[in-house]
MARLUMTI-259689 format. One line per 10 residues: number of its first residue (from 1); their letters; for each residue x negated, y negated, z of C-alpha. Coordinates in nm, 3 decimals. Layout:
<sites>
NUM = a = X/Y/Z  ... $
</sites>
This chain:
<sites>
1 = mvgmfhylfl = 0.017/-0.031/0.017  -0.120/-0.328/-0.121  -0.080/-0.596/0.198  -0.221/-0.960/0.292  -0.638/-0.839/0.331  -0.645/-0.712/0.000  -0.514/-1.056/-0.174  -0.694/-1.282/0.035  -1.029/-1.077/-0.008  -0.934/-1.101/-0.430 $
11 = glvlfvigll = -0.915/-1.479/-0.379  -1.221/-1.448/-0.188  -1.411/-1.257/-0.429  -1.340/-1.477/-0.704  -1.391/-1.823/-0.502  -1.775/-1.649/-0.426  -1.810/-1.532/-0.835  -1.711/-1.917/-0.925  -1.922/-2.037/-0.675  -2.248/-1.791/-0.772 $
21 = gsvcaknvik = -2.083/-1.913/-1.125  -2.122/-2.311/-1.046  -2.474/-2.298/-0.961  -2.640/-2.052/-1.139  -2.515/-2.108/-1.475  -2.721/-2.373/-1.743  -2.464/-2.403/-1.990  -2.184/-2.668/-1.902  -1.870/-2.476/-2.050  -1.960/-2.168/-1.801 $
31 = vliaiefmlt = -2.001/-2.443/-1.531  -1.626/-2.555/-1.626  -1.512/-2.182/-1.592  -1.615/-2.069/-1.313  -1.447/-2.371/-1.172  -1.173/-2.237/-1.276  -1.241/-1.926/-1.082  -1.322/-2.111/-0.770  -0.947/-2.287/-0.819  -0.796/-1.964/-0.932 $
41 = gvninfitfa = -0.930/-1.766/-0.630  -0.735/-2.102/-0.415  -0.450/-2.072/-0.551  -0.428/-1.653/-0.488  -0.473/-1.727/-0.122  -0.167/-2.054/-0.116  0.028/-1.790/-0.313  -0.055/-1.505/-0.069  0.023/-1.665/0.238  0.344/-1.814/0.109 $
51 = afcdnnlfgg = 0.461/-1.475/0.015  0.362/-1.315/0.348  0.413/-1.569/0.617  0.640/-1.849/0.509  0.961/-1.688/0.353  1.230/-1.994/0.408  0.991/-2.234/0.275  0.817/-2.251/-0.033  0.517/-2.477/0.034  0.265/-2.245/-0.114 $
61 = yimglfyvgl = 0.485/-2.161/-0.409  0.459/-2.537/-0.493  0.083/-2.595/-0.374  -0.007/-2.336/-0.639  0.189/-2.480/-0.922  0.026/-2.803/-0.800  -0.301/-2.664/-0.837  -0.213/-2.482/-1.194  -0.145/-2.827/-1.279  -0.451/-2.979/-1.161 $
71 = gavelavaly = -0.641/-2.699/-1.316  -0.526/-2.787/-1.670  -0.598/-3.145/-1.605  -0.938/-3.089/-1.481  -1.066/-2.848/-1.740  -0.897/-3.145/-1.975  -1.112/-3.411/-1.882  -1.364/-3.230/-1.797  -1.432/-3.105/-2.199  -1.372/-3.460/-2.295 $
81 = ifylmyqkkk = -1.647/-3.571/-2.075  -1.880/-3.283/-2.257  -1.753/-3.364/-2.601  -1.856/-3.699/-2.556  -2.199/-3.637/-2.429  -2.279/-3.358/-2.636  -2.241/-3.601/-2.929  -2.545/-3.817/-2.755  -2.784/-3.502/-2.626  -2.673/-3.220/-2.912 $
91 = sdniekysel = -2.732/-2.935/-2.671  -2.489/-2.765/-2.372  -2.787/-2.720/-2.139  -2.657/-2.863/-1.818  -3.069/-2.990/-1.702  -3.050/-3.234/-1.997  -2.738/-3.382/-1.817  -2.888/-3.514/-1.525  -2.774/-3.932/-1.585  -2.378/-3.776/-1.561 $
</sites>
């Protein structure tokens, strides 16, 4: 039987993968994907607590939807900034973007 611990562990694993990916990656696109992994891990934890602890109120579900929207906006803005910087540097290596 899958319980609350399993979902929280999955959220933790996704968050740690995203954290390690954002620290270790040299490619800007990989860093953005790793940040999305971190947001997904947090989102899973919000939905888990909403499902197991808060059956009458929908705070966790609303926060989950808010995080999905926030992730989409964050990714769109970050990709646009990367696109503008890529036009100048002609590289996707994150070490070339130190002035940001």
